[in-house]
N, C-alpha and C positions, 0 to 999 in steps of 0.2 A: 504493499499500500504506499502511496505517496502522501506528502503533506497536503496536496490539493484534493485528495480523495475526501469527500464529505463524511464518509463513514468513519474514517480514521479520526477526524476532528470530533465527531460525535462520541466515539469510544473514549477519547481522552477526556472530553468534558464530563462524561458519565463517571469515569473513574475518579476524577477530581472531586465531583459531588459526593461519591461514596466515601472518600476519605474525609471530607468535610463533615458529612453527617455522622460518621463513626467517631470523630473527634469531638464534635459539638454536643451530639445527642446520641450516645451509644445505647444499645438495647439495655433494659434493666437486667440485673443479674438473675432475677426470677425467670425471665424469658429464656435466658441461656440455660439455666438449670432445668426448666421444664422441657425444653427441646432435647437436652441430653437424656432425660428420663424417658421421653417418648420414643426416641431412637433406640434406647436400650431394651425396649420391649420386643424387639425383633427376634429374640431368642424364644421362639414359640415351641421348641422341643423340650423346654423345662417347665415342670409344674410350678404354679405360683402358690407360695405360702403367704396368706394374707395376714395383716396386722390385726390381732384379736384384742390386744390390750396395750395401753400406753398410760402409765401412771401420771404423766404430765397432764394429759387431757382429763383424767379422772379426779385430780386434786382440785379442791375448791380454792378460789383465790386467797382466802383467809388462811389456808393451810400451807401455802407454798411461800418460800422466802423470795424476796424480790431480786436477790443477786443470782439466782439460778444455780446455786451450789448443791442442790439436793440430789441424792442418788435417784435415778430413774429406772423404771422396770418396763420392759417391752416383751410382748409375746406374739410369736408368729406361729401359724399352723397350716398344714395341708391335711389331707385325708390320712396320711401315714407318718408324717414327720412334724415334730414341734420344736421350736427354738424359743427359749426364755433367756432374756438378756438383762444384765445389770449394767447400767451406764453410770460411770462415776467421773465427775469433772476433775481434770488435771489443770496444771498451769498453762498459760499461753493459748487458750482456746482449743485445747485438746481434751479427749476423754479416754478413759480405759474401759474396756469391756470385759465382762466375765459372762460366758454363755453356757447353757446346758442344752444339748441336742438329744432328743429322743427319736429313735427310728432311723438314724443314719450315723456314719462314722467316717473315719479317714481324716479329711481336712475340710475347713470352711474357708472360703475366699470372701474377704471383706472388701467391698467396692465403694469408694466415695467418688465424688466428681473429679478429684485430683489425683487419687492413688488407689492402688489395689494391693492388698496383702493377703497371704495365705498362712493360716495357722493350723496346727494339728488339733484334732479332737482326741482327748485321752480315752482310755478304756472305759471310764465311767460316764463319758459323754460331755466332759467339760472342755471348754477352750478359753483362752485369755488373750487379749491384745491391749497394747498401750500405745499412746501417741496418735490416736485416730482423730483426724480433724473434725471439728464440730460443724458438720454439714450433712447433706443428704447421704444416706448409707443404705446398702442392701447387701444380702448374704447369698452366696452360692454354695450348695452342698450336692454331693453325689450319694445317693442311697446305695445300700448293699446290692440292690438288684441292678445298679448301673444307671438308674433313672436320675436325671438332674432335677434339682429343686432350686427355686429362686424366690427370695422374699420380695414383697413390695418395698418401695422406698419409704424410709422414715427419716425425718430430720432430727439430728441429735442436738 
C-alpha cells in the first residue's frame, strides 16, 4: 500500500483512535475479568462444580469486620465431588487456602486471572496453598475415573 492509498490512511487513523481510546478511557477491570471468565468456559469436557456456600454472603453486616480480615469458608459440589475451602487473609492482598476434597485425589490446579498453580491433595483429601492473589479463582480436579471437574469462579 502507498501513502496515497485511502485505505492505508484510514487504517492509520483507526489505529491512532484505538490507542487514544485505550489510553483515555480503557475498559473497566470488571469487563476484562468477565471476558476472561466467559472465554474460560470453553472447557465443556469438564463437569462444573457449583458454589453452594460462601460464608461472606451469609454473614450479616453487623457480624463481619470492616477490614475484611475474617476467615472465609466456601463450598463447591458436583454430583460426585465436593470441595470445602477455608480462605485466610495474608499480607499484601494475598490469601492462603486450606481445602478438603471428597471424591477426587491427585492434584488440584488453582487458577486466578493472573496465575495458575498446582498443589497435591494428600491421602486424607487435604490441600494447602499460600500467596494466592485476592481475585477471582477457580479449581480444576481430575476424578479417579479420569473425568475432569471445574468449579465456578469465586472472588476471594
